[in-house]
C-alpha positions as CSV (number, residue, x, y, z in Angstrom):
1,M,3.2,-9.6,-17.2
2,S,0.2,-10.5,-15.0
3,V,0.8,-11.2,-11.4
4,F,-1.3,-12.3,-8.4
5,N,-2.2,-9.8,-5.6
6,I,-3.0,-11.9,-2.5
7,R,-5.1,-10.2,0.2
8,V,-5.9,-11.7,3.6
9,Y,-8.8,-10.6,5.8
10,A,-10.0,-11.0,9.3
11,L,-13.6,-11.7,10.3
12,F,-14.1,-10.7,13.9
13,I,-17.5,-11.8,15.1
14,N,-18.4,-10.8,18.6
15,E,-20.9,-12.3,21.2
16,S,-23.6,-10.0,19.9
17,N,-23.3,-11.5,16.4
18,Q,-21.7,-8.4,15.0
19,V,-18.8,-8.3,12.5
20,L,-16.0,-5.8,12.5
21,V,-15.7,-3.6,9.4
22,T,-13.4,-0.8,8.5
23,D,-14.0,2.4,6.6
24,E,-10.8,3.7,5.0
25,F,-9.4,6.3,2.8
26,R,-6.8,4.8,0.4
27,F,-5.6,5.7,-3.1
28,G,-7.8,8.8,-3.0
29,N,-11.0,6.7,-2.4
30,E,-13.3,6.0,0.5
31,M,-13.9,2.3,1.0
32,T,-15.7,0.0,3.3
33,K,-14.2,-3.5,3.7
34,F,-13.1,-6.1,6.3
35,P,-9.8,-5.6,8.2
36,G,-6.8,-7.0,6.5
37,G,-4.4,-6.4,3.7
38,G,-1.7,-7.7,1.4
39,L,0.5,-10.7,1.7
40,I,4.2,-9.9,1.7
41,W,7.0,-12.0,0.2
42,G,8.0,-14.9,2.5
43,E,4.8,-14.7,4.6
44,G,2.1,-17.4,5.0
45,T,-1.5,-16.4,4.9
46,I,-2.1,-16.9,8.6
47,D,1.1,-14.9,9.5
48,C,-0.3,-12.2,7.2
49,V,-3.7,-11.9,8.9
50,K,-1.9,-11.9,12.3
51,R,0.5,-9.1,11.2
52,E,-2.3,-7.1,9.6
53,C,-4.4,-7.3,12.8
54,G,-1.4,-6.2,14.8
55,E,-0.7,-3.3,12.5
56,E,-4.3,-2.1,12.1
57,L,-5.9,-3.0,15.5
58,G,-2.9,-3.4,17.8
59,C,-4.1,-6.9,18.9
60,D,-2.9,-10.4,18.8
61,I,-5.3,-12.9,17.3
62,E,-6.1,-16.6,17.0
63,V,-7.4,-18.0,13.7
64,I,-10.6,-19.9,14.4
65,K,-11.2,-21.2,10.9
66,H,-10.9,-20.5,7.2
67,F,-14.1,-18.8,5.9
68,Y,-13.7,-18.1,2.2
69,T,-11.2,-17.9,-0.6
70,T,-11.9,-16.2,-3.9
71,E,-13.6,-18.6,-6.4
72,V,-14.0,-16.3,-9.4
73,F,-11.6,-14.1,-11.4
74,Q,-11.3,-10.7,-9.9
75,A,-8.9,-8.0,-11.3
76,A,-7.2,-5.9,-8.6
77,A,-8.9,-2.5,-8.2
78,F,-5.8,-0.4,-7.9
79,H,-3.1,-2.3,-9.8
80,D,-3.2,-3.0,-13.6
81,N,-2.6,-6.5,-14.8
82,Q,-3.0,-8.1,-11.3
83,Q,-5.4,-10.8,-10.5
84,L,-6.8,-10.6,-6.9
85,L,-6.9,-13.6,-4.7
86,S,-8.6,-12.9,-1.3
87,I,-8.6,-15.2,1.7
88,Y,-10.8,-14.7,4.7
89,Y,-10.4,-16.2,8.2
90,Q,-12.7,-16.0,11.1
91,V,-10.6,-14.9,14.0
92,K,-10.8,-13.8,17.6
93,N,-8.6,-11.4,19.4
94,L,-6.4,-12.7,22.2
95,T,-5.5,-9.2,23.4
96,P,-7.7,-6.0,23.5
97,F,-8.0,-3.9,20.4
98,N,-5.7,-0.9,20.5
99,A,-7.8,1.1,18.1
100,P,-11.1,2.8,18.8
101,I,-14.1,0.7,17.7
102,L,-17.3,2.7,16.8
103,S,-20.9,1.6,17.0
104,N,-21.9,3.8,14.0
105,K,-20.4,4.8,10.7
106,I,-18.8,8.2,10.7
107,E,-17.2,9.9,7.7
108,V,-13.6,8.9,7.4
109,E,-10.9,11.6,7.3
110,K,-9.9,12.4,3.7
111,K,-6.2,11.6,4.4
112,E,-4.3,8.7,2.9
113,G,-4.4,5.8,5.4
114,A,-7.2,7.1,7.6
115,Q,-9.3,4.3,9.0
116,N,-12.3,3.9,11.3
117,F,-13.5,0.5,12.7
118,R,-17.0,-0.3,13.6
119,W,-19.2,-3.2,14.7
120,V,-22.2,-4.1,12.4
121,A,-24.9,-6.6,13.3
122,I,-24.5,-9.4,10.7
123,E,-28.3,-9.5,10.1
124,K,-28.1,-5.7,9.3
125,L,-25.1,-5.9,6.9
126,D,-25.8,-3.9,3.8
127,I,-24.0,-5.7,1.1
128,K,-24.1,-2.6,-1.2
129,E,-22.1,-0.7,1.4
130,F,-19.0,-2.8,0.8
131,T,-16.6,-1.4,-1.8
132,F,-15.1,-4.5,-3.3
133,P,-16.9,-7.4,-5.1
134,I,-15.3,-10.2,-3.0
135,D,-16.2,-8.4,0.3
136,K,-19.8,-8.3,-1.0
137,I,-19.7,-12.1,-1.5
138,V,-18.4,-12.6,2.0
139,A,-21.0,-10.3,3.5
140,H,-23.7,-12.3,1.7
141,L,-22.2,-15.5,3.1
142,L,-22.1,-14.1,6.6
143,K,-25.8,-13.1,6.4
144,S,-26.8,-16.5,5.0
145,K,-25.2,-18.5,7.8
């Protein structure tokens, strides 16, 4: 049976026109992506992005606007027979981040769940650096706006 895997992501864009990205170690792999994660049963997408930001960054957020929803078929990377649907919101934090934010990429610890956050200037985003195809699309859209 095929099922949908719904992912919801936050695009934090600061006053210096930088976007927040995360370097993570999950499922035995290093990955670069935008902050966010999976929708859980009974949760709306905005509730999901708020929960994920609270869990990952320790901050409360406000959703500014919807930015992008997957428009093409994408199989989930880590789950067989699941179609991925990704939703991205531009957000701003209402409370300070409770996680360190780096200015440069450093190697992420090879431990399940390890995560580093960093600001990247939108004009310097390297689309190839992103792990997942939909994040690459979103990075391209950010650069083109």
